[in-house]
C-alpha positions in Angstrom: -15.4 43.1 23.5 -14.8 40.3 20.6 -12.9 40.7 17.1 -16.2 41.0 15.1 -17.7 43.6 17.3 -14.4 45.7 17.6 -14.5 45.6 13.7 -17.9 46.9 13.7 -17.5 49.6 16.0 -14.2 50.7 14.0 -16.4 51.1 11.1 -19.6 52.8 12.7 -16.8 55.3 14.4 -15.2 55.4 10.6 -11.7 54.8 12.4 -9.2 55.0 9.3 -6.6 52.6 9.3 -3.4 54.2 8.1 -1.0 50.9 7.8 -2.2 50.3 4.4 0.5 50.8 1.4 0.6 54.3 -0.3 -1.4 53.4 -3.3 -4.5 51.7 -1.7 -4.6 54.9 0.2 -4.4 57.0 -2.8 -7.2 54.8 -4.2 -9.1 54.8 -0.9 -9.4 50.7 -1.1 -8.4 48.0 1.7 -4.9 47.1 1.6 -4.0 43.5 2.7 -1.0 45.3 4.1 1.8 42.4 2.6 5.1 43.6 2.6 7.1 44.4 0.9 4.6 45.1 -1.6 0.8 44.2 -0.9 -1.1 41.7 -2.9 -3.8 44.0 -4.0 -1.3 46.0 -6.0 0.8 43.4 -7.5 -2.2 41.0 -8.8 -4.0 44.3 -10.4 -0.4 44.9 -12.1 0.0 48.0 -10.2 3.3 49.4 -8.7 3.0 49.1 -4.6 4.6 52.4 -3.7 5.3 50.6 -0.1 5.1 51.8 3.6 7.3 54.8 3.8 4.3 56.9 5.2 4.2 54.9 8.3 7.9 54.6 9.1 8.2 58.6 9.1 5.3 58.7 11.2 6.7 56.6 13.7 9.9 58.4 13.7 8.1 61.9 13.6 5.7 61.4 16.4 6.1 58.7 19.3 2.8 59.1 20.5 1.3 58.3 16.7 2.1 54.6 17.0 -1.3 54.3 19.0 -3.3 54.9 16.1 -1.7 52.8 13.3 -3.4 49.5 14.0 -6.9 49.9 14.9 -7.1 47.0 17.2 -4.2 48.9 19.1 -6.5 52.1 19.0 -9.3 50.2 20.4 -7.8 47.8 23.0 -9.7 44.8 23.8 -8.9 43.7 27.4 -7.2 40.3 27.7 -6.5 38.1 30.6 -2.8 37.7 30.9 -1.6 34.4 31.3 1.9 33.9 32.6 3.9 31.3 30.4 4.8 27.7 32.2 8.0 27.8 30.2 10.9 30.2 29.5 10.9 32.2 26.6 14.4 32.4 26.6 15.6 29.1 27.6 18.8 29.0 29.3 21.5 26.5 28.2 22.1 25.2 31.7 19.6 22.4 32.0 19.8 20.7 35.3 22.4 20.0 38.0 24.0 17.2 36.4 27.1 18.5 34.6 27.0 15.4 32.1 23.4 16.4 31.3 24.5 20.2 30.8 27.3 19.0 28.4 25.2 16.8 26.5 22.3 19.6 26.4 25.2 22.3 25.3 26.5 20.0 22.2 22.5 19.9 21.0 22.5 23.4 20.9 25.7 24.3 19.6 26.3 21.0 17.0 23.0 19.2 16.3 20.5 21.7 16.2 22.0 24.0 13.5 22.5 20.9 11.3 18.9 20.0 11.8 17.9 23.3 10.7 20.2 24.0 8.2 17.6 24.4 5.0 14.9 25.8 6.6 14.0 27.8 9.9 11.8 25.7 12.3 10.0 27.3 15.3 9.4 23.8 16.5 13.0 22.7 17.0 14.6 26.4 17.7 11.8 27.5 20.1 9.4 25.1 21.4 11.5 21.9 21.9 14.0 24.0 23.9 11.5 25.6 26.0 9.6 22.1 26.6 12.9 20.6 27.8 13.3 22.9 30.7 9.7 22.1 31.9 8.9 18.5 30.4 11.3 15.4 31.5 10.2 13.5 28.0 11.1 16.3 26.3 14.4 17.0 28.2 15.8 13.3 28.3 14.6 12.7 24.5 16.9 15.7 23.3 19.7 14.5 25.7 19.6 10.9 24.6 19.7 12.5 20.4 22.7 15.0 21.3 24.5 12.0 22.9 24.2 9.3 20.0 24.7 12.4 17.5 28.1 13.0 19.3 29.4 9.4 18.8 28.7 9.3 15.4 30.8 12.5 14.9 33.7 10.6 17.0 33.8 7.3 15.5 33.2 6.3 11.9 32.1 2.8 12.3 28.3 1.9 12.8 27.0 3.2 16.4 24.1 2.0 18.4 23.6 2.6 21.7 24.4 -0.1 24.6 22.0 -0.8 27.8 24.0 1.1 30.2 25.2 3.6 28.2 24.3 7.4 28.7 22.0 8.0 25.3 20.3 4.5 26.2 19.6 5.6 29.8 18.4 8.9 28.7 16.6 7.6 26.2 14.8 5.4 28.6 13.8 8.0 30.7 12.4 9.9 28.1 10.2 6.8 27.5 8.9 6.2 31.0 8.1 10.1 31.1 6.1 10.0 27.6 4.1 7.0 29.1 3.1 9.2 32.0 2.4 12.0 29.5 0.3 9.6 27.5 -1.7 8.5 30.5 -2.6 12.0 31.3 -3.3 12.8 27.7 -6.1 10.0 27.9 -7.7 12.0 31.0 -7.7 15.5 29.0 -6.0 16.6 26.1 -3.8 19.2 28.0 -0.7 17.2 26.8 -1.4 16.0 23.4 1.0 18.8 22.2 3.9 17.4 24.3 2.7 13.6 23.3 3.5 14.3 19.7 6.7 16.4 20.5 7.9 13.4 22.3 7.1 11.1 19.2 8.7 13.3 16.8 11.9 13.0 19.3 11.7 9.1 19.6 11.4 8.4 15.7 14.7 11.0 15.3 16.7 8.8 17.8 15.1 5.3 16.4 16.3 5.8 13.3 19.5 7.1 14.2 20.2 4.0 16.4 19.1 2.2 13.3 16.0 0.6 15.0 13.7 1.5 11.8 10.6 -0.8 13.1 10.5 1.2 16.4 10.8 4.7 14.7 8.1 3.5 12.4 6.0 2.6 15.3 6.5 6.0 16.9 5.8 7.8 13.8 2.6 6.0 13.3 1.7 6.2 17.2 1.8 10.3 16.3 0.1 10.4 13.1 -2.9 8.2 14.7 -2.9 10.8 17.7 -3.0 13.6 15.3 -5.8 12.3 13.5 -7.8 11.5 16.5 -7.5 15.5 17.6 -7.7 16.7 14.1 -11.0 18.5 15.1 -9.7 19.8 18.5 -9.6 23.5 18.1 -7.2 24.1 20.8 -4.8 21.7 19.3 -5.1 22.9 15.8 -4.1 26.4 16.8 -0.9 24.7 18.5 -0.1 22.9 15.7 -0.4 25.4 13.0 2.2 27.4 15.4 4.7 24.6 16.2 4.3 22.9 12.6 4.0 19.7 14.5 1.8 18.1 12.2 4.1 19.1 9.0 7.2 17.5 10.7 5.3 14.4 11.3 4.2 14.4 7.4 7.9 15.0 6.4 9.0 11.8 8.6 6.1 9.8 6.7 7.6 11.2 3.4 10.6 9.9 4.6 9.6 6.7 5.8 7.2 6.1 2.3 10.8 6.5 0.3 12.7 4.2 2.7 10.5 1.4 4.1 12.0 -1.4 6.2 11.4 -4.6 5.4 10.4 -5.7 9.1 8.0 -2.9 8.7 7.0 -2.0 5.3 4.8 1.1 4.2 1.3 0.1 3.5 -0.4 1.5 0.4 -4.2 1.0 0.7 -6.4 2.3 -2.2 -9.2 2.4 0.1 -7.5 5.0 2.4 -6.0 7.8 -0.1 -4.3 10.7 1.1 -5.6 14.1 1.2 -5.6 16.0 -1.9 -2.8 18.9 -1.0 -4.1 22.5 -0.6 -1.8 24.7 -1.8 -1.9 28.1 -0.3 -2.1 31.1 -2.9 0.7 33.1 -1.2 4.0 32.2 0.6 5.4 34.3 3.2 8.3 31.8 3.7 10.1 29.0 1.7 8.9 26.6 5.0 5.5 27.3 3.9 6.2 26.1 0.4 8.0 22.9 1.6 5.2 21.8 3.7 2.8 22.0 0.7 5.5 20.1 -2.0 5.9 17.4 0.8 2.2 17.0 0.6 2.4 16.8 -3.2 5.3 14.1 -2.9 3.3 11.9 -0.4 0.5 12.1 -3.0 2.7 10.7 -5.9 4.2 8.1 -3.9 0.8 7.1 -2.8 -0.1 7.1 -6.5 3.0 5.3 -7.7 2.9 2.8 -4.8 -0.8 1.9 -5.8 0.1 1.4 -9.3 3.2 -0.9 -8.8 1.1 -3.3 -6.4 -1.8 -3.6 -8.8 -1.7 -2.2 -12.4 -5.5 -2.5 -12.5 -5.7 0.4 -10.2 -4.9 3.1 -12.4 -8.7 3.0 -13.9 -10.0 3.3 -10.6 -12.0 6.7 -9.7 -10.2 6.8 -6.3 -6.7 6.8 -8.0 -7.5 9.1 -11.1 -8.9 11.4 -8.5 -6.0 11.6 -6.2 -3.8 11.5 -9.7 -5.8 14.5 -11.2 -5.8 16.6 -7.5 -1.9 16.2 -7.2 -1.3 17.6 -11.1 -3.1 20.4 -10.1 -2.2 21.0 -6.9 1.3 21.1 -8.3 0.7 23.3 -10.9 -0.9 25.7 -8.3 2.6 25.5 -6.2 4.5 26.2 -9.1 2.9 29.6 -9.6 3.0 30.1 -6.0 6.3 29.4 -5.5 7.4 31.7 -8.5 5.6 34.5 -6.9 7.3 33.6 -3.4 10.6 34.2 -5.4 9.8 37.5 -7.3 8.8 39.1 -4.1 11.8 37.9 -2.1 13.8 41.3 -1.0 17.4 42.3 -1.4 17.9 40.7 2.1 16.2 37.5 1.9 18.1 37.1 -1.6 21.5 37.4 0.4 20.3 35.0 2.9 22.5 31.7 2.5 20.1 29.7 4.5 17.2 30.9 2.3 19.0 30.4 -1.0 19.6 27.0 0.3 16.2 26.2 1.1 14.5 27.3 -2.0 17.4 25.7 -4.2 16.2 22.3 -2.4 12.6 22.8 -3.4 13.8 23.6 -7.1 15.5 20.0 -7.0 12.5 18.5 -5.7 10.2 20.5 -8.0 12.0 18.7 -10.9 11.6 15.6 -9.3 7.8 16.0 -9.0 7.9 16.7 -12.4 9.7 13.3 -13.5 7.6 11.7 -10.8 4.1 13.0 -12.6 5.2 12.2 -15.7 5.9 8.4 -15.0 3.1 7.4 -12.7 1.2 4.8 -14.5 3.7 1.6 -14.5 7.0 0.9 -15.6 7.9 -1.3 -18.3 10.9 -0.3 -19.5 14.3 1.1 -17.9 14.3 3.4 -20.8 11.6 5.3 -19.8 13.8 7.5 -17.6 16.0 8.4 -20.6 13.8 11.5 -22.0 14.6 13.3 -18.5 18.1 13.7 -18.9 17.4 17.4 -19.0 15.8 17.1 -15.5 18.5 15.2 -14.0 21.3 17.5 -15.2 19.4 20.4 -13.7 18.9 18.7 -10.4 22.7 18.3 -10.1 23.4 21.6 -11.5 21.7 22.8 -8.4 22.7 20.6 -6.1 26.5 21.9 -7.0 25.6 25.1 -5.8 24.6 24.1 -2.4 27.3 25.4 0.4 26.6 22.3 2.4 27.3 20.0 -0.5 30.7 21.7 -1.5 33.7 18.8 -1.4 35.4 18.1 1.6 38.3 17.0 -0.5 40.5 19.5 -2.4 38.7 17.6 -5.9 35.6 19.0 -7.2 32.5 16.6 -7.3 32.2 17.2 -11.1 35.5 16.7 -12.4 37.2 18.2 -15.9 36.1 15.2 -18.4 36.3 14.8 -22.2 32.9 14.4 -22.0 31.9 17.2 -19.7 28.3 18.0 -20.3 26.8 21.7 -20.0 26.6 22.8 -16.7 27.7 25.0 -14.0 31.2 26.6 -14.7 33.4 26.1 -11.4 33.2 29.7 -10.7 29.1 29.3 -10.7 29.0 26.6 -8.2 30.0 29.4 -5.8 27.4 32.1 -6.7 25.0 33.2 -4.1 21.8 32.8 -6.1 21.7 30.2 -8.6 19.8 31.0 -11.8 16.7 29.2 -12.0 16.8 26.3 -14.4 15.0 26.4 -17.8 11.6 25.1 -18.0 11.9 21.6 -19.1 9.0 20.0 -21.3 8.7 16.4 -20.4 7.5 13.9 -23.0 4.7 11.5 -21.7 5.6 7.7 -21.8 2.7 5.7 -21.6 4.0 3.1 -19.5 6.1 4.5 -16.8 6.2 4.4 -13.0 7.4 6.3 -10.1 9.5 3.4 -9.0 12.3 5.7 -9.1 10.7 7.1 -5.9 9.3 3.7 -4.6 10.8 0.0 -5.6 14.1 1.7 -5.7 14.2 3.1 -2.2 11.5 0.8 -0.5 13.5 -2.2 -1.2 16.6 -0.3 0.6 15.1 -0.7 3.7 17.4 -0.5 6.8 20.7 -0.6 4.9 21.6 2.7 3.3 21.4 4.2 6.6 24.7 2.6 7.4 27.8 4.3 7.1 29.0 1.8 3.9 32.0 3.9 3.1 33.6 2.1 6.1 32.8 -1.6 4.8 34.2 -1.9 1.3 37.6 -3.1 0.4 38.1 -1.1 -2.8 37.9 2.3 -1.2 41.5 3.9 -0.3 41.8 5.5 3.1 42.9 8.7 1.2 38.9 9.0 -0.1 37.2 8.2 2.6 35.5 11.1 4.3 36.3 12.5 7.9 34.0 10.9 10.6 32.4 14.3 11.2 28.9 14.2 9.6 25.7 16.3 8.7 22.6 14.2 10.4 19.1 15.7 9.4 15.9 14.4 9.5 14.2 17.5 7.1 14.0 17.3 3.7 17.3 17.4 2.1 19.4 16.4 -0.9 20.3 12.5 -0.7 17.0 11.2 -2.4 17.4 13.3 -5.6 21.0 12.4 -5.9 20.3 8.9 -5.4 17.7 8.6 -7.7 19.5 10.7 -10.3 22.7 8.7 -10.4 20.8 5.3 -10.1 17.9 6.2 -12.9 19.7 8.7 -15.3 22.1 7.0 -17.5 24.1 9.7 -19.0 27.7 8.9 -18.0 28.7 12.4 -16.7 25.6 13.2 -14.8 25.4 10.2 -13.1 29.1 10.7 -12.3 28.5 14.2 -10.9 25.4 12.8 -8.8 27.8 9.9 -7.4 30.6 11.9 -6.6 28.4 14.6 -4.6 27.2 11.6 -2.5 30.4 10.2 -1.8 32.4 13.7 -1.1 29.6 14.7 1.8 29.2 12.9 4.9 25.5 13.5 5.4 22.8 11.6 7.0 19.0 12.6 6.2 16.7 10.0 8.4 17.7 6.6 7.3 19.9 7.6 4.5 23.3 7.7 4.7 25.1 9.8 1.6 28.2 7.5 1.7 26.0 4.2 1.5 23.6 5.5 -1.1 26.8 6.9 -3.1 28.4 3.5 -3.0 25.4 1.3 -4.1 24.6 3.7 -6.9 28.3 3.5 -7.9 28.0 0.0 -7.9 25.3 -0.1 -10.1 26.8 2.5 -12.3 29.7 0.1 -12.7 27.9 -2.9 -13.8 25.9 -0.9 -16.1 29.0 0.4 -18.0 31.2 -3.0 -18.1 33.2 -1.5 -15.4 32.9 -4.1 -12.5 36.2 -4.4 -11.6 37.0 -0.8 -11.8 37.8 0.7 -8.3 36.7 4.1 -7.1 39.4 6.6 -7.2 40.3 9.1 -4.3 38.5 11.8 -6.0 35.1 9.9 -6.4 34.9 10.4 -10.2 34.5 6.6 -11.6 36.6 6.4 -14.8 34.7 6.6 -17.9 33.9 3.8 -20.3 34.6 5.7 -23.7 32.0 3.7 -25.5 29.2 4.9 -23.7 28.9 8.7 -24.6 25.0 8.9 -23.9 21.8 7.3 -22.1 21.1 5.1 -25.4 24.5 3.6 -25.0 23.5 1.4 -22.2 21.5 -1.2 -23.5 18.2 -2.3 -21.9 19.5 -5.8 -21.1 22.8 -4.0 -19.2 20.5 -2.1 -16.6 19.6 -2.7 -13.1 16.0 -2.7 -12.2 16.7 -3.0 -8.8 19.3 -3.5 -6.2 18.7 -4.3 -2.6 21.5 -3.6 -0.4 21.5 -5.4 3.6 24.1 -5.4 6.3 24.2 -8.0 8.7 26.3 -6.5 11.4 26.2 -9.5 13.5 28.0 -11.6 10.9 29.8 -9.0 9.4 28.6 -9.5 5.9 27.2 -6.8 3.4 25.1 -8.2 0.9 23.7 -6.6 -2.4 20.9 -8.4 -4.5 20.7 -7.2 -8.1 17.9 -7.4 -10.4 18.6 -6.8 -14.1 16.3 -5.7 -16.6 17.3 -8.9 -18.9 15.4 -11.3 -16.0 18.8 -12.1 -14.4 19.1 -11.6 -10.5 22.4 -12.8 -8.0 23.5 -11.7 -4.9 27.1 -10.2 -4.3 28.9 -10.4 -0.5 31.5 -8.5 1.2 33.3 -9.2 4.5 33.1 -6.2 6.6 35.9 -7.5 8.8 38.6 -7.8 6.0 38.3 -4.1 5.5 39.7 -3.6 9.0 36.2 -2.0 10.5 36.2 -2.2 14.4 32.3 -2.9 15.1 30.8 -1.9 18.2 28.9 -3.8 20.3 25.3 -3.6 18.8 22.2 -4.0 21.1 19.1 -3.5 18.9 16.7 -2.7 22.0 13.7 -0.3 21.5 10.4 0.5 23.5 
């Protein structure tokens, strides 16, 4: 008996559903059973009286539970299929002690940091399950775990060496994935496993610094996903495990940080899908997925406009632009309703708070992106958005993971301290929602805040640059322990704020947040991003020869009190950092708004860094 027949039978037999809320039951209407308050009540302005009658009945009569859900009252027999993988994976992976140790490290150290903002069924369940049955997944996560541990133990840049444990595991994973791919070409049984392998390989190559290889794995995954877009079996699996959304988040990272050897291609003939925003969010992970789709749309809009100024008059560009704006308005409404429905338990959850705060930060970034998406004519166009930048930093400073690793706070007291969160407010459990900001609409602006600044940084901000600077005292350097993540996170908004906001206090707070943390998000390294932003700040404010002190708060130039005090001619239009590990050099190529450009170079070896043997091999 199928579901439709079952519902018809229930209606004919007048089987009364008792799982609706008390308000809908009294009104004798169908309840959507959303908890803690149903949508039918909240959308009509009524007070939902909840589901207390269900709990009372369950406690009072054990046998009554069978009648509370009509599908359990009229049971449709199903064929029971035994799972091929363990539901509760063991921490013991193999008979090899080194493999077990690496797997244990992945469980205890790597996984929690990759899911610090949002819950992930893919990483917490599916990948762990498959690691016990699929060799490609097993060896892939062992390689990831090993290279993560090496980063934890050493400050210098780390790459895998041929013959090393991480490299060996990775090569075994690649060989096993090729076998999976061969099977997948014959039938679609293993498509899900192939996509998960692409995700793991993308993570590994990003950590290893092989950005061309990581982009290859990502594009392979997106291509396979597109090929099976209309496969119902795969669609169900992808919806359940969020594999597609993980690939889309990786694609967003690639758009913000495109390597020079494999630049991101923006094509007017291949526009992104206009995001379809949910009316209702059950979790902040769902809100994140929709916001990433909007962000990808904005990056495409700005990328097309930057490459061809005339494209902004094209019908395709206009359709995508208007669709993204509409989708973001819908997202703000749905996200606000989700926050209002949060239970006290959810409001007290640190991870949920961190995830919601991150989404608020990115939402502010989206507003700036939408308002500046039609072409950049002046660096002064960012000045009207100082309130948005301030709100982003205010929110970031409340995140527990960004609390300084040094005794000194990132937002050090200053005679020119801008209004923001007080020291005590930074540690409150739930941050106040930022005051809505009304943005002026510059006629000639661009999201090169998202693109030109980020795309040209390819392959470089990944490096732990703090170990390669002569003017950084040992007392200020963050400890070698760092937090790697490949999900939506905080470095990009703070880097954009530090680079594009010329308010002297706000940008210093953003720089200090980057330098005081030891984070790695995809290809972005917080210390590298912070140092590049600091160098731009010093040049724009006439502090070229000022060293960064131990507390990471760059000394003030008291002649600069507001954005307008930094003239257009002194502003850095673009900076392209680059590291040549073979020669031991770091270069920063500056392009100024006044048309001047030059390259500065630092000698990495003079700073006493020990660079490990580098092998940039990939498959």
